[in-house]
C-alpha positions in Angstrom: 0.0 0.0 0.0 2.9 2.3 0.7 4.3 1.9 -2.8 0.8 2.9 -4.2 0.8 6.1 -2.2 4.4 6.8 -3.3 3.5 6.1 -6.9 0.4 8.3 -6.7 2.5 11.2 -5.3 5.0 10.9 -8.2 2.2 10.9 -10.7 0.7 14.0 -9.1 4.0 15.8 -9.2 4.5 14.9 -12.9 0.9 16.1 -13.7 1.5 19.4 -11.9 4.7 20.0 -13.8 3.0 19.2 -17.1 0.2 21.6 -16.3 2.9 24.2 -15.7 4.2 23.9 -19.3 5.5 27.4 -20.0 3.8 29.7 -22.5 6.5 31.4 -24.7 9.3 30.1 -22.3 12.0 32.0 -24.1 10.2 35.3 -24.0 11.1 37.3 -20.8 8.3 39.9 -21.6 5.3 38.0 -23.0 2.2 40.1 -23.7 -1.5 39.2 -23.2 -4.6 40.9 -24.5 -7.5 41.2 -21.9 -10.7 41.3 -23.8 -13.2 43.1 -21.5 -16.8 44.3 -21.9 -15.3 47.9 -22.0 -12.5 47.3 -24.5 -9.1 45.7 -24.8 -6.1 46.0 -22.5 -2.7 44.8 -23.5 -0.4 43.9 -20.7 3.3 43.2 -20.9 4.3 40.7 -18.2 7.7 40.6 -16.6 8.9 37.0 -16.4 12.5 38.1 -15.4 11.3 40.0 -12.2 8.3 37.7 -11.3 8.8 34.3 -12.8 6.6 32.4 -10.2 3.8 34.9 -10.5 3.9 35.0 -14.3 3.9 31.2 -14.4 1.0 31.0 -12.1 -1.0 33.7 -14.1 -0.4 31.7 -17.3 -1.6 28.6 -15.6 -5.0 30.2 -15.2 -4.9 31.7 -18.7 -4.0 28.4 -20.3 -7.0 26.7 -18.7 -9.3 29.6 -19.7 -10.0 30.2 -16.0 -10.3 33.9 -16.3 -13.0 33.8 -19.0 -16.2 35.6 -18.0 -14.9 36.7 -14.6 -15.6 40.2 -13.3 -13.8 43.1 -11.9 -15.5 42.9 -8.5 -13.7 45.6 -6.5 -13.1 49.2 -7.4 -11.6 51.7 -5.1 -11.5 55.0 -7.0 -8.0 56.4 -7.2 -6.5 53.2 -5.8 -7.2 49.8 -7.5 -9.6 47.8 -9.6 -9.5 44.1 -8.8 -10.7 41.1 -10.7 -10.1 37.5 -11.8 -11.7 35.7 -8.9 -15.5 35.8 -9.3 -18.0 35.0 -12.0 -20.9 37.3 -13.0 -23.1 35.9 -10.2 -20.3 36.9 -7.6 -19.5 33.2 -7.0 -15.8 32.4 -6.4 -13.9 30.5 -9.1 -11.7 27.6 -8.3 -8.1 28.3 -7.3 -4.8 26.4 -7.5 -2.3 26.4 -4.6 -1.1 29.7 -3.1 2.2 31.1 -4.5 5.3 32.7 -3.1 5.3 36.5 -2.8 7.7 38.1 -5.1 7.1 41.7 -4.1 10.8 42.4 -3.5 11.5 42.1 -7.2 12.1 45.8 -7.8 8.8 46.5 -9.6 6.7 49.2 -7.9 2.9 49.5 -7.6 2.7 52.4 -10.0 -0.1 53.6 -12.1 -1.0 51.1 -14.9 0.8 48.2 -13.4 -0.8 44.8 -12.7 -0.2 43.1 -9.3 -1.4 40.0 -7.5 -4.1 40.4 -4.8 -3.6 38.4 -1.7 -4.9 37.9 1.9 -3.1 39.2 4.9 -0.6 36.3 4.9 2.1 37.4 2.4 2.3 34.1 0.5 -1.4 33.7 -0.1 -2.0 34.9 -3.7 -3.8 32.6 -6.0 -5.7 33.9 -9.0 -7.0 37.5 -8.3 -5.1 40.5 -9.6 -5.5 44.2 -9.7 -4.5 47.2 -11.7 -3.1 50.2 -9.9 -5.0 53.3 -10.5 -2.4 55.5 -8.8 1.1 55.6 -7.5 0.4 53.1 -4.6 3.7 53.1 -2.7 1.8 51.8 0.3 1.5 48.5 -1.5 5.3 48.1 -2.1 7.4 46.2 0.4 8.6 48.3 3.3 10.7 47.8 6.4 10.1 44.2 7.2 6.7 44.3 5.5 5.7 42.3 2.5 4.2 44.1 -0.4 2.0 43.1 -3.4 3.8 41.5 -6.3 3.8 43.6 -9.5 4.3 41.4 -12.5 3.6 43.6 -15.5 2.2 46.9 -16.9 -0.3 48.1 -19.4 1.2 48.9 -22.8 -2.1 49.5 -24.7 -5.6 50.3 -23.3 -4.9 52.9 -20.6 -8.1 54.6 -21.8 -10.0 51.4 -21.0 -8.5 51.3 -17.5 -9.6 55.0 -17.1 -13.1 54.2 -18.2 -13.3 51.3 -15.7 -11.9 53.6 -13.0 -14.7 56.1 -13.7 -17.5 53.5 -13.1 -19.7 54.2 -10.1 -18.6 52.1 -7.1 -20.6 51.4 -4.0 -18.8 52.0 -0.7 -20.8 49.0 0.6 -23.2 46.7 -1.2 -26.0 45.5 1.0 -27.0 42.9 -1.7 -23.6 41.3 -1.7 -22.2 42.3 1.7 -18.9 43.6 0.2 -17.3 47.0 0.1 -16.2 48.9 -3.1 -18.4 46.9 -5.6 -18.8 48.5 -9.0 -22.5 49.1 -9.8 -22.0 47.5 -13.2 -18.9 45.3 -12.9 -16.8 45.1 -16.1 -16.5 41.5 -17.4 -13.2 40.0 -18.4 -14.4 38.0 -21.3 -11.1 36.2 -22.1 -7.3 36.6 -22.1 -5.4 36.0 -25.3 -1.6 35.4 -25.4 -0.2 37.7 -28.1 2.1 35.7 -30.5 
């Protein structure tokens, strides 16, 4: 019976490694197009600075896990966050949590994309956000972990601005959450640019 558990563990590791097959492995700065209900946003990812985060992001992209998710959180002048919930505000499945790479030298500046997480520093899974300002409070500080930036918008800042201008409810009684867009933008799909 021990050998069966050992064999199963080996198969699981091999399966995980296969599912992590790199997208454009020789491209340090791959680009993706986010097709949203408000227009397209092209993001250049930084595999050199955030290899684990980019690999994790591509894992969700490859399995079309971001398709038809919403931008569920909008704090004007701060961030717009998405990638974790469907249009019924139900959570989408997640893979395991990843290591925080916030000390990679990239800053939470306007137009950058970063990983959302819980209070625990190594708790990011699938949710991401766009910075709507120079958010230095989200960068790592003296002994504090920050939020991992892993790319920046190269086309579609006008779309980001349009999203940032949507009315956001400070608190939604219906959902029980803070900072919910009245009409959440939909992330229809993410395409890897050849």
